[in-house]
Backbone as CSV, one residue per row, in Angstrom:
resi,resn,N_x,N_y,N_z,CA_x,CA_y,CA_z,C_x,C_y,C_z
1,MET,-68.683,53.899,-8.272,-67.802,53.317,-9.460,-66.032,53.518,-9.250
2,ARG,-65.541,54.431,-9.215,-64.016,54.056,-9.449,-64.032,53.253,-8.062
3,GLN,-64.552,53.264,-7.013,-64.001,52.652,-6.109,-64.571,51.029,-6.216
4,ILE,-65.264,50.881,-7.086,-65.465,49.303,-7.750,-64.205,48.697,-8.355
5,ILE,-64.123,49.608,-8.947,-63.028,49.405,-10.437,-61.709,49.739,-9.862
6,ARG,-61.591,50.459,-8.735,-60.210,50.238,-7.935,-59.793,49.109,-7.520
7,ALA,-61.262,48.566,-6.206,-60.778,47.443,-5.836,-60.377,45.831,-6.675
8,ALA,-61.248,45.909,-7.953,-61.031,45.182,-9.033,-59.808,44.891,-9.409
9,PHE,-58.848,46.120,-9.486,-58.012,45.966,-9.961,-56.746,45.576,-8.854
10,VAL,-56.673,45.953,-7.691,-56.406,45.284,-6.501,-56.468,43.987,-6.336
11,ALA,-57.445,43.548,-6.192,-58.153,42.064,-6.500,-57.142,41.497,-7.098
12,LEU,-57.070,42.090,-8.337,-56.345,41.219,-9.744,-55.065,41.273,-9.612
13,ALA,-54.441,42.646,-9.270,-53.247,42.288,-8.781,-52.366,41.573,-7.715
14,LEU,-53.578,41.149,-6.225,-52.669,40.525,-5.704,-52.775,38.770,-5.860
15,ALA,-53.664,38.618,-6.578,-54.188,37.200,-7.194,-52.952,36.714,-8.430
16,LEU,-52.457,37.489,-9.277,-51.725,37.197,-9.556,-50.026,36.943,-9.292
17,PRO,-49.245,36.401,-10.059,-48.076,36.546,-9.270,-46.728,37.378,-9.986
18,ALA,-46.494,37.536,-8.824,-45.134,39.263,-9.271,-44.687,38.227,-10.453
19,PRO,-44.405,39.447,-11.452,-43.390,39.025,-12.788,-41.787,38.788,-12.545
20,ALA,-41.267,39.184,-11.891,-39.608,39.040,-11.390,-39.895,37.613,-10.546
21,ALA,-40.432,37.143,-9.885,-40.670,36.065,-9.027,-41.073,34.714,-9.637
22,THR,-41.435,34.876,-11.503,-41.966,33.708,-11.961,-40.746,33.451,-13.093
23,PHE,-40.317,34.781,-13.268,-39.858,34.401,-14.829,-38.054,35.109,-14.961
24,LEU,-37.419,34.324,-15.166,-35.665,34.819,-15.747,-35.496,35.733,-16.670
25,ALA,-34.475,35.919,-16.513,-34.286,37.124,-17.740,-33.827,36.036,-18.960
26,PRO,-34.067,36.562,-20.222,-33.538,35.216,-21.067,-32.017,34.686,-21.397
27,ALA,-30.868,36.095,-20.628,-29.615,35.317,-20.461,-29.513,34.554,-19.190
28,ALA,-30.185,35.106,-17.935,-30.433,33.959,-17.193,-30.595,32.712,-17.194
29,GLN,-31.893,32.389,-18.107,-32.138,31.200,-18.360,-31.184,30.352,-19.023
30,ALA,-30.310,31.082,-20.034,-29.381,30.667,-20.947,-28.158,30.135,-19.956
31,GLU,-28.036,30.690,-19.324,-26.214,30.403,-18.302,-27.064,29.350,-17.883
32,ALA,-28.429,29.491,-17.341,-28.935,28.138,-16.612,-28.942,26.597,-17.162
33,ALA,-28.840,26.667,-18.146,-28.931,26.076,-19.043,-27.717,25.124,-19.661
34,LEU,-26.796,26.067,-19.333,-25.182,25.676,-19.857,-24.925,24.795,-18.834
35,LEU,-23.940,23.576,-19.092,-22.920,22.614,-18.261,-21.995,23.268,-18.085
36,ASP,-21.465,23.504,-16.791,-20.307,23.678,-16.417,-19.307,22.762,-16.077
37,ILE,-18.288,22.566,-16.975,-17.447,21.649,-17.103,-16.357,21.417,-16.200
38,ASN,-16.459,22.408,-15.106,-15.524,22.327,-14.168,-16.194,21.222,-12.763
39,SER,-17.189,21.336,-12.820,-17.845,20.783,-11.956,-19.123,19.868,-12.635
40,ALA,-19.644,19.781,-13.723,-20.401,18.225,-13.878,-19.900,17.086,-13.818
41,SER,-21.187,16.251,-13.289,-20.827,14.741,-12.840,-20.657,14.165,-14.749
42,LYS,-19.932,12.881,-14.183,-19.749,12.383,-15.356,-20.850,11.556,-16.312
43,ASN,-21.799,11.589,-15.524,-22.940,11.416,-16.043,-23.543,12.199,-16.974
44,ASP,-23.545,13.356,-16.350,-24.179,14.894,-17.016,-23.198,15.055,-18.435
45,LEU,-21.761,14.653,-18.268,-21.128,15.161,-19.116,-21.084,13.713,-20.386
46,ASP,-21.341,12.642,-20.190,-21.252,11.628,-20.815,-22.799,12.019,-21.942
47,ALA,-24.084,13.012,-21.413,-24.868,12.779,-22.141,-24.735,13.781,-22.876
48,LEU,-23.563,14.846,-23.283,-23.112,15.205,-24.298,-23.116,14.507,-25.666
49,PRO,-23.522,15.245,-26.698,-23.210,14.479,-28.011,-21.733,14.387,-27.862
50,GLY,-21.315,13.110,-28.359,-20.001,12.982,-28.613,-19.098,13.202,-27.498
51,ILE,-19.441,12.693,-26.348,-18.657,12.721,-25.325,-18.983,11.375,-24.145
52,GLY,-18.490,10.219,-24.735,-18.599,8.808,-23.909,-18.027,8.931,-22.726
53,PRO,-18.050,7.739,-21.584,-17.709,7.539,-20.284,-15.867,8.120,-20.580
54,ALA,-14.931,7.813,-21.191,-14.052,7.902,-21.414,-13.777,9.140,-21.772
55,ARG,-14.014,9.940,-22.387,-13.889,11.853,-22.774,-14.495,11.832,-21.171
56,ALA,-15.669,11.332,-20.973,-16.311,12.138,-19.708,-15.059,12.082,-18.430
57,ASP,-14.285,10.870,-18.383,-13.523,10.411,-17.052,-11.916,11.737,-17.364
58,ALA,-11.557,11.688,-19.360,-11.059,12.624,-19.202,-10.461,14.245,-18.643
59,ILE,-11.903,14.536,-19.134,-12.658,15.779,-19.162,-12.147,16.490,-17.443
60,ILE,-13.226,15.071,-16.601,-13.009,15.511,-15.326,-11.425,15.221,-14.369
61,LYS,-10.627,14.660,-15.121,-8.972,14.187,-14.489,-8.185,15.275,-15.213
62,ASN,-8.586,16.283,-15.993,-7.939,17.687,-16.330,-8.405,18.924,-16.040
63,ARG,-9.217,18.899,-14.563,-9.556,20.212,-14.615,-8.831,20.565,-13.844
64,PRO,-8.947,22.394,-12.992,-10.158,22.976,-13.658,-9.552,23.506,-15.142
65,TYR,-10.813,23.998,-15.967,-10.448,24.508,-17.100,-10.533,26.923,-16.921
66,ASN,-10.231,26.867,-17.461,-9.995,28.668,-17.750,-11.130,29.017,-18.702
67,GLY,-11.168,28.128,-19.376,-12.318,28.289,-20.287,-12.699,26.942,-21.212
68,LYS,-13.976,27.165,-21.871,-14.309,25.920,-22.745,-13.801,25.567,-23.485
69,ASP,-13.185,26.306,-24.385,-11.903,26.159,-25.467,-10.755,25.354,-25.081
70,ASP,-10.102,24.937,-23.755,-9.070,24.414,-23.113,-9.192,22.642,-23.437
71,LEU,-10.433,22.513,-23.602,-10.821,21.387,-24.361,-10.202,21.046,-25.462
72,VAL,-10.087,21.545,-26.405,-9.278,21.325,-27.736,-7.995,22.051,-27.232
73,ASN,-7.629,22.888,-26.641,-6.288,23.501,-26.396,-5.467,22.245,-25.812
74,ARG,-6.101,21.687,-25.058,-5.195,20.633,-24.136,-5.174,19.130,-24.888
75,LYS,-6.380,19.246,-25.524,-6.593,18.223,-26.911,-7.053,16.792,-25.666
76,ILE,-7.694,17.394,-25.071,-8.848,16.742,-24.248,-9.966,15.791,-25.076
77,ILE,-10.310,16.817,-26.065,-11.530,16.023,-27.312,-10.808,16.982,-28.736
78,PRO,-11.299,16.078,-29.471,-10.932,16.686,-31.133,-12.002,18.075,-31.797
79,GLN,-11.348,19.054,-32.405,-12.417,19.820,-32.753,-14.211,19.806,-32.954
80,ASN,-14.017,18.792,-33.663,-15.240,18.237,-34.441,-16.539,17.986,-33.143
81,VAL,-16.022,17.385,-32.520,-16.682,17.237,-30.885,-16.572,19.050,-30.115
82,TYR,-15.716,19.267,-29.942,-16.147,20.805,-29.313,-17.272,21.668,-30.284
83,ASN,-17.262,21.155,-31.254,-17.690,22.240,-32.132,-19.521,21.868,-31.897
84,GLY,-19.519,20.570,-32.033,-21.048,20.023,-31.505,-21.509,20.584,-30.080
85,ILE,-21.114,20.663,-28.714,-21.189,21.357,-27.725,-21.060,22.589,-26.908
86,LYS,-20.090,23.031,-28.084,-19.253,24.607,-27.297,-20.616,25.335,-27.024
87,ASP,-21.842,25.433,-27.519,-22.769,26.285,-27.200,-23.662,26.064,-25.891
88,ARG,-23.621,24.175,-25.684,-23.780,23.688,-24.720,-23.093,23.884,-23.315
89,ILE,-22.044,24.038,-23.191,-21.369,24.151,-22.079,-20.610,25.809,-21.388
90,ILE,-20.254,25.818,-20.249,-19.642,26.830,-20.171,-18.157,26.395,-18.714
91,ALA,-17.488,27.697,-18.578,-16.152,27.109,-17.860,-16.213,27.986,-16.812
92,ARG,-16.973,27.669,-15.712,-17.479,28.532,-14.833,-15.512,28.377,-13.520
93,GLN,-15.306,29.638,-13.559,-14.464,30.053,-12.266,-14.640,30.329,-11.310
94,LYS,-14.065,29.051,-10.258,-13.781,29.477,-8.691,-13.409,30.584,-7.724
95,ARG,-14.764,30.955,-7.026,-13.648,32.409,-6.349,-13.412,32.396,-5.390
């Protein structure tokens, strides 16, 4: 009986995908969803709320950014637009 149960558990373990291979940690998922203003395309930037083609061009023209708040500090976009997108963007640094 133990051998049957053990065989059933082994078969089940082999049939199920490994959790680490199919799921990202919540922090990794959140970071992956952020748009990098240092490398994003014009179309990706234009898709952000309050960012049109002209602002997307300005963001690209003034790269690189040390932090996402550089968009406001350098007067690329106004504070109210930044407030609407700050949780959706990141400024990754090249190494």
